[in-house]
C-alpha positions, 0 to 999 in steps of 0.5 A: 123382898117383903110381902106386899098387900096391894089393899093395905093403905099403909103399904100403899102409902109407903110405895107412894112415899118411895115414888115421890122421894118423901121421907117415911118411917114404918112405926109398927104394923099399924102406923106409917109416918111421912114427911113432905116438903112443901113450898111453905113448910115440912108437913108431917103426915101420920097414917094409922090403922085401928084394930079391926073391930074399930075399922078406921084409918086415921090421917093426921098432918101437922105443921108449925106456925112461927111468929114472935107475936102470936094472935091465937084468938084470931087463929081459932077464928080462922080455923073455924072459917077454914073448916066451914069451907072444906069438905074433907077433914078438919083443922085444929091447933095444939097450943102446947106444941104450936102445931096446926093439925089436920085430921081425917078419918075413914071407916073401913069395911071388910067388903072393900080394900083401898086402891093405890089411887084412893090412897094417892088421892088422900095423901095428895089432897091432904098435902094440897089443903095444908099447903093452901091454907098454911099462908092463911093460918100464918098471916093471921097467927103473926098478926100480918093480916085480918081473917078476910084479908088472909083468906082472900089473898091465899085463896085468890079472892079478887080485890078492887074494881075492874 
């Protein structure tokens, strides 16, 4: 058995990963990596703690886009459109690795610890955002849809007249 700190967000994340049967790997004292299989892709989450003087928790979730024909300029435009819609974190694109990256940071204080529910909400919300917006990014990246069409289709916008 190991010492368990119920306020350590990384240990809470490991417990959640075990509960959900997600693959995970503890990478040192300050980092845990988790793989979540979604409907569209595998999402690679990285949760890390900065040093105490910086007092931050950083969450990164990455996923791949696939296409023979790549429309990267449109992808940057749709990333900006999506980032204007979300309140938590932001999406970016790494051209070298052809990955969409979702980033979110939380400032820690000595006064408050993390709860199981807070970490669960953070991981679930991140997964939901990535899973919801993956089709938007993929359709625009592959040239199968324009930005308004991809956003409407993926987010349930109504088309036509009743």
